[in-house]
C-alpha positions as CSV (number, residue, x, y, z in Angstrom):
1,M,-8.2,-39.2,-10.7
2,E,-7.8,-42.7,-12.1
3,N,-4.6,-44.6,-11.8
4,E,-3.5,-45.3,-15.4
5,S,-1.2,-48.3,-16.1
6,V,0.8,-48.7,-19.3
7,Y,1.2,-52.2,-20.5
8,F,3.7,-53.2,-23.2
9,S,5.3,-56.3,-24.5
10,A,8.5,-56.4,-26.5
11,E,7.4,-59.8,-27.9
12,A,4.0,-58.5,-29.0
13,E,5.6,-55.5,-30.7
14,R,8.1,-57.8,-32.5
15,N,5.4,-60.1,-33.6
16,V,3.3,-57.2,-35.1
17,L,6.3,-55.8,-37.0
18,G,7.4,-59.3,-38.1
19,L,3.9,-59.9,-39.6
20,A,4.1,-56.7,-41.5
21,I,7.4,-57.6,-42.9
22,N,6.5,-61.2,-43.8
23,N,2.9,-60.9,-44.8
24,E,1.7,-58.3,-47.4
25,E,-1.9,-58.5,-46.1
26,C,-0.7,-57.4,-42.7
27,L,1.4,-54.5,-43.9
28,K,-1.4,-51.9,-44.4
29,P,-3.0,-52.2,-41.0
30,V,0.4,-52.0,-39.3
31,V,1.6,-48.9,-41.2
32,E,-1.7,-47.2,-40.4
33,L,-0.9,-47.5,-36.7
34,K,0.4,-44.4,-34.9
35,P,4.1,-44.7,-34.0
36,D,3.3,-44.1,-30.4
37,V,1.6,-47.5,-30.0
38,F,5.1,-48.9,-29.9
39,Y,6.8,-48.5,-26.6
40,Y,10.3,-49.3,-27.7
41,E,12.2,-46.7,-29.6
42,N,13.8,-49.3,-32.0
43,H,10.3,-50.6,-32.8
44,K,9.2,-47.1,-33.6
45,V,12.1,-46.7,-36.0
46,I,11.3,-50.0,-37.8
47,H,7.6,-48.9,-38.0
48,Q,8.7,-45.6,-39.5
49,G,10.8,-47.6,-42.1
50,L,7.8,-49.8,-43.0
51,R,5.6,-46.8,-43.4
52,A,8.1,-45.0,-45.6
53,L,8.6,-48.0,-47.8
54,A,4.9,-48.5,-48.1
55,E,4.3,-44.9,-49.0
56,E,6.9,-45.0,-51.7
57,K,5.2,-48.1,-53.1
58,N,8.4,-50.1,-52.6
59,S,8.5,-53.8,-51.9
60,V,8.7,-54.4,-48.1
61,D,10.8,-57.2,-47.0
62,L,13.8,-57.7,-44.7
63,V,16.3,-56.6,-47.4
64,T,14.5,-53.3,-48.3
65,L,13.8,-52.5,-44.7
66,S,17.5,-53.2,-43.7
67,H,18.6,-51.0,-46.6
68,W,16.2,-48.2,-45.5
69,L,17.5,-48.4,-41.9
C-alpha cells in the first residue's frame, strides 16, 4: 500500500478564493472546483458562498459575499 500524503496551504487557498472574488474571469473555474479541494472549513464555506452567488447570477464581490455569509 502506498503512503499518501496530503498537502495543503492556507495561503494558496486564500489566493484562489481572493482571485475569484476580485477577478470575474477567475470566478467560473473556482466555483467549478469541488468543495473538498479546500482543506480549511472556513474556505469551504466561502467557496460555497461564491458558488451560490454565481448560480443565482448575482454580482460576486466582497460586499455580496459578506452579506451571503
